[in-house]
N, C-alpha and C positions, 0 to 999 in steps of 0.2 A: 129716436134712435134705438134706444136699448130694449124698448118694448118688441121693435121690428127683429130685432137679433134674437130676442127669446121668443117670438113666433118661429122665426126661421130654424130654429135649433129644435124647439118643440116637434114641428110638423116633420123634420129629418128625422128626429129620433123614436118618433111613435113607433112606426112599424118595425122597430128593431124590440119592442118590449113583448108584444105576441110571440115574435120570432124567439126571441131568448125562453120566454117562459115555455113555449112549446118544447123548446130543446131541453132545458132544465127539468121539466117534467118526465120527459121519455126517454132521458140520456140514458138510462138503464137498460133499455130495451134495443138499444142500437147495437153493441157489442154482441150480445147474444142471440136474441130473435132475428134480427135484420140479417146478421151476417148469415144467418143459416137458410134464408131465403133463395131459392134459384133466380138468379137476376141476370140478365143480358150481358154479352162482352163489352157493348158499350157505356154501360153504367159506370159513371164518374166515380171515382175513389171518393170514400168517405170525408178525406181531407179537403178535398174541393168545396163540398156543401157550406161549411160555414164561411168561406171566403167569398163565395159566390152571393150568398144570402145577405153577407154584409155591405158589398157594392150594390145589389139589386134594390135592398130595403132603404139603402141611403138614397139613392136617385129615386125612387117613388115618392118617398118621403118629401125629399126636396120639390119634385114636380109637384106634390099635392099642396105645398106652401105656394110656389108660385100661383097656381090655379085660385087658391083662397086670396091671395093677396088682389091679384088682376080683378077677380069679382067681388072686391071689397068688404072680405069677411064672409061671414056666413050669411049672405044674402039671400033673398028668394032666388036670384040667378044662381047662386050655388048650389042649389036642394040636388038637382039630378047630377050635377058632375062630381060633386064631394060624396051624394049619396051613394053612385056607383062605386067611387073609391072606397069608401067605407063598408060597402057589402062585399066587395071583393077581398079587402083587407081581412075582414071576419071570417070568411072562407078560406083564407091563405092561412090565417092560424089556426083555423079548425081542422085543417088537413093534419098536420102531425099527433094530435090525440086520436083521431079516427085510424090511422094507420099504425102507428106503433104503439098508443095507449090501448085502444080497443083491439087491435089487430085486423079491424075489420076491411079487408080491402076491397071489397066490393063498395062500401059505403064512401071510402077514400076516392076510389076513383068518381062516382058521383059528384062527391063534393068538388074534384079537381076540375072535373068538365063544366059544372056550374062556373066556377072561378074562371075558368079559360073565356067563357062568353062575358062574364063580367068586367075582366080585365080589358079585353077587346072594347066593350063599351066604354068603360073607363078613357081608353086612348083615344078612341073616336070623338067622344065628347070634348074632351081636352085638346084636341087638334084644333078645332075652333076658338078656342079660347086662347093658347098659347100654344105654339108650335114646338119649343123647347120643352115643355113639360112633356108632350106627347111624345116626342122622341126621347125623353130619359124614361118612358116605358117600354120604348122596343126592345131593351135588353132582357127586361122581365117577361116580355112576351115571348122571345126565343127560348129562355130558361123554362117557361113553364110549358112550353110545346113538349120539350124534351122530358120533363118531369111527367107530364101526362102520358106520352108514350112509355115512358119507365114504368107508371102506375098500371098502365093497360099491360105490359108486358107481364110484370110480376104477377099482378092478378090472375094472369090467364096461365102462368107457369107453376104456379102455386095453390091450387084448388081445394086443397085439404086445407087451407088455411081458414079457421073457423073464429067468429068474434070470440074474444076471452080466452081463447084456447092457451092453455098453458104447457109449457115444453118441461 
């Protein structure tokens, strides 16, 4: 019983690790550089992002636990559904260093477009295994759609931004 609890917590917390590290490493870029970027009127307030990501990471982390548990751990049946999840999580974690750290809007856009495909693939593969887990991914997919549109608009509206350009 204690081991199950530890697995539940571990899977649920895991996505937060990369999210927190991405924020921590890039936190100095947000108030200065990011605020100067031209953004659309529908861009969420900076205060919304940590709340949204906490909810989304918790949901996707718990969903990954449900899949892992239903498939009997890291079994051969788990390779594709958990592999897709791991790949999309890696791209999710890569986005902040590309966008804020490297200030490479084009590479951040390519990253999030690939992330979208992997997140959809993850959700579809999970649906056959555990519908609750798949449904827990739906808010994440919605947020990714908004974040992708936002990344596209910022990339298009800020053409002078070059990788590594300092202000």
